[in-house]
N, C-alpha and C positions, 0 to 999 in steps of 0.2 A: 742955668749952672749951677757947679758946685763949690763951694767956699775955695775961691782961689787961691792958687800956691803963693805959697812968700816971696818977694820979691829979694829979700836982701840978703845977698849969700847966697841966691842962688839958679842950680841955671837954666832953671824953664819961669824963667821971670817977665815974659812979655805978657799980653792979652792969647786966651785959647787959639792957634791956629792949628792948620796941618801936621801931621809929625815932621815928613818932609820938609817944611820949611822952620823948621826948628830946629835940624839936624844940619840944613841951609845956611841961617843962621850966625855971621860972622862973631857974634861975641860967645854963643855957644857951643863953633868951636875952638873956640879959644879954651875955654872954658875944660873940655873935653882931651884934650892935646897938653895941656900943664898936668893929668894928672899922666896921659897914655903916651904922650912923646908921637914915635914914630906909630907905635899900632892903633894909630883915631883913626883913619880910613875905615883900615879892617872892620875895627870894632862899630864903628854906624852904619857899616854898610850890612854886617849882622843884625845892629836894633832895627832898621830899616825892613829888614826881609821875615823877621817875627812879628815887624806891625805892620804888616803887610798883608797877614791872617786873619782872615774874616772874624773871627771872636775879637782882636784890636782893631779894627775899623773902626771904630763906631767908641772906642775907648778917649776919654778927658789927653789930648794929647801930652797937655805937660806933666801928666802921673805916670806917662809909657816914659818920656825925655829923665823923669826924676829915679825912673825906676833904673833906668840904664843909665845915669850916672851913677847912681851907688854899688852899681855892678863892678862901675869902672873903677869904681876910690877901690876896690876891694879886688884888683886886680883879675875877677874873673870874666869870661866873656861868657857873653847869651846869646847859646847854643842849643834849642833844646836835643837837641841828638849828643851834647856832649855832658850833662848831665852836673854841671853847676852855678849854674843858675836861670831861672828862668823870670818871665814878666805875663802876670797870668791876669785874665780880663773876672769882676768879679763888679754884678749890678746892685749899685748901691741907690738910694733912697737920695733924691739933688739937695741940693742948700744952697741957700740965696748969700750974699756976701756977709750977713751975720752969722749963718751958721746951722739957720734956721731952714728946718726942713720943706718944700716946696709944697702944695697943695697940689691935689690933680682934682682939677673944676672940673664941673661940665657944660654941656653948653647952656645952661642958662647961671655958671658963673659959682656953681655950687660945689663944694667938697664933695668926692665922689668916697664912698662908702659900699662896705659889703660885711655881710653878716656871717658867723658862724658860731653856730652853737647858743644859738640868743646873740649869739654878743654883737655890738657894732664896733667897725677897725676903719675908720677912717684911712685914704691912699692919698699916698705919694708920688708926685711923678718922679723918675727912674732918672739914672745914668752911668754909665759904661766910666771907671777908675782900672785903673793900670797898679798890679799890685807886685812888688817885688820879692821874690819866692829863692832861698839857698835848698841847692839839690844836698844829696847824700855829697857828690864827690866836691860838693865846695866847702860841706865843711871838713872835709879829712884834707883839701889842699889850706884851709887856712890854719888847720891843728898842725902839719910837716913844718909850713912855713915859719910859727912860732920858735923853732926849734926846741921845745920842750919835750917833744915826744921818741922818740923812738920806736914806733911803731903803731899804727892804729886804722883798724878795720871791722869789717858787721856782712854778716854773712845768712842769708834763709837756714833756720834749721830744721830737718826733715824728723816722719817718722824712724823711732829706734839711733837714731842721734845725741839725745840728750838723754844721761844717765842720770845723773843725778842733781837735781835743783834745792839749791840755800843760799838764797836770799845773803846771808850771814857770810859763808863760810866762801862761797863762790857756787858754779856750775860745773857742769865734768860733761863731754862730750866725747862719742865717739864716730871720728869725721872719718874712717874708712868704710862706714856706712853709706852705703849709695844713693844716694836721694833719690824718693819714689813717691809718686803723689805731689800735693799739697805743700807748702812747710807749713810745718806747727809753730813756729816761733821764728823771733829775728832776735841774734844776740852783738852786742858791740863791744870791744875791745880798747883798752892802747894801753901803753906803758911808756912810762917815761923816761928820759932820763937818767933820773939817778934809781929806776929802778924799781918805781912803784907802780904797780898795774889796778888796773878798776874793768871791770867789765858788769854790761847790765841785758838781761833776758827777758824779754817782753813774749809771749804767747797771742793769735791772731787773736783772739778773743780782746785779751788791752788793748793791743793797738788800735785795734776794730771801736773800743771805747772811748780809747783816748780823743781819737778821729771823730769818732763823734760829738765829743761833748768838745772839743776847741776847731772844729773844720766845718765848716756853711758849705766850702765842695762835696766833703763828704757825706752829710747829714743828703745833698739836695741829689744826688747819686751821679753828678756830671762830673766834667774835669780833672785836674791830678790821680786822684786816690782810683779814679775807674781805669783811665790810661795803664795808670803804670802803680800797681797797688805795692808793686815790692820797693821798686825805687822809693818809696814815701813811707814804707815801711823802714828799710836801712836808715832812709833819716831824719826818721823819727825816736830810733835805738839811740842813735849815733847823738843827736842836738838836746836827748836828755840825755844821754850819758857825760858826756859832757859838761852842761847849765850844774848837774849836780858834784859832779867830781875832777873832774881838771882844773887845773887854775886855767884861766883864762887871758889871754893877750886884749889889747886895746881893739886892736880888729875884732878878733872874734866875739868880745863884748859886745861890739857895732851890728856887729853880721845876727848876734843873737836877736838882738834889739828888731834889725832892718826885716828882718825874713815874718815874711806871711802881711807886709806893713804897704800904707800905703806912704809915698814918701810923699811927703809935703817940703824939706827943706835936708838936704845933706850934711849941711855945714855944723847946724845943729841939732842934729839925733831926732827929731822932730818928723813920726810917724804917726799915723791914725792905721789902728785895726779892725778894717770890716768886717773882717773873717772873724776874730778872737784876738785875744791876747797872751793867750801864751805864750808869747817870747816876755814880755815886762816880768812876767808871772816868774820865766824861769830866770831869770835874772839878778829879781827884789827880794825872791826864796831862799833865806840859805836853810842848809842839810841840815837835821839833825840826827844824834847819835844813839839808838839804842839802847839799850845798857849795858844787853849780852854781848856787844860787838868793843865798846868803849875801847875793854883793854886789847887788845888787837890797835884799833887807832891811836893808845901810846908806846905801842912799843913802835909801830909804825915812826913815831917824831922819830921815838932813841935812835930807831936807826936812821934817821936822817929823810926818809920817803917822804916827811911832812916836814916845813918849815913850820914852830911856836907857832910864829907870829900871826900864821896863815890861818891853821886853825882854828886861831882867837876869832877873827876878823870874817873867818868864811861860815864857820860853823854857828850852828845856834845851839850853844852848849847851857846845860843845866848848870847851877850852881857850885853844884860839887863835883860835875867836869870841868867847867873852867879852873875852881884852883887846882884840881889835878894836874894840870896840861902844867897851870901856871910855874910850879911849882917845880917844871923840870928845869934841868941847864938847859 
């Protein structure tokens, strides 16, 4: 079995058993009721429906329940057809209670090894764990719920719709051009109540490169990227735009961290990234400001689109840039 899910303050706090048994457990139902209230019954019914899918039937039950609790905490429905949040199975190396990989042994008790290009690769037992994934609509829902956005949207871009592309001054699109063929890229946009706007455009090649770097499922050629590329591309541009440009509420920060993780403990935000570490990088990496774009940022601060303290704390400014911001009233 994999390293056990933490017991303290955690919904799945017993030894591994069936998902149905977890859902029927009085203490676990109470945990969900504390979060969801009257919506608990319907939510758990949808979790059971998702968990009964063939790909999730063999997943470690505790990881399924913990992913469901993460969605419940964010008040997002678990339903693949709605696109707010997903519970996704991933195969990973099984670990013992000390967190060490469990060797795969042959009939003689020796660890199985495979050879590729003259190199030796020891083999380990595998297990399936459930990963929590936020959908594009989930990010939009959380942004709207924060009360700071007047508009947020993302859309595919087709041949002829992109008029000009300038990552510093913005992009120009002609939405009167009728979509034909496959998208050439995807764009996300938001406008805050204080008037500040931001957008992010990525070509299909850029999105595929990003997914190839951060997503195991994309590289393997199966799963959500193969089944619904459009939805994952919209999510990618939206997530990156929000993480780099938007003020993030506590709820949104938690969602960014939990996305594409195996949830170990909801209350302490203990997440394992068996697929990638992009979520942590998105939160921890501060945005830099090119010198050519810095005067625009100064004007936005003066106009009230950005708080001075926010820029000083959330941007990786050079010494000269920091001094220029600090002297502003």
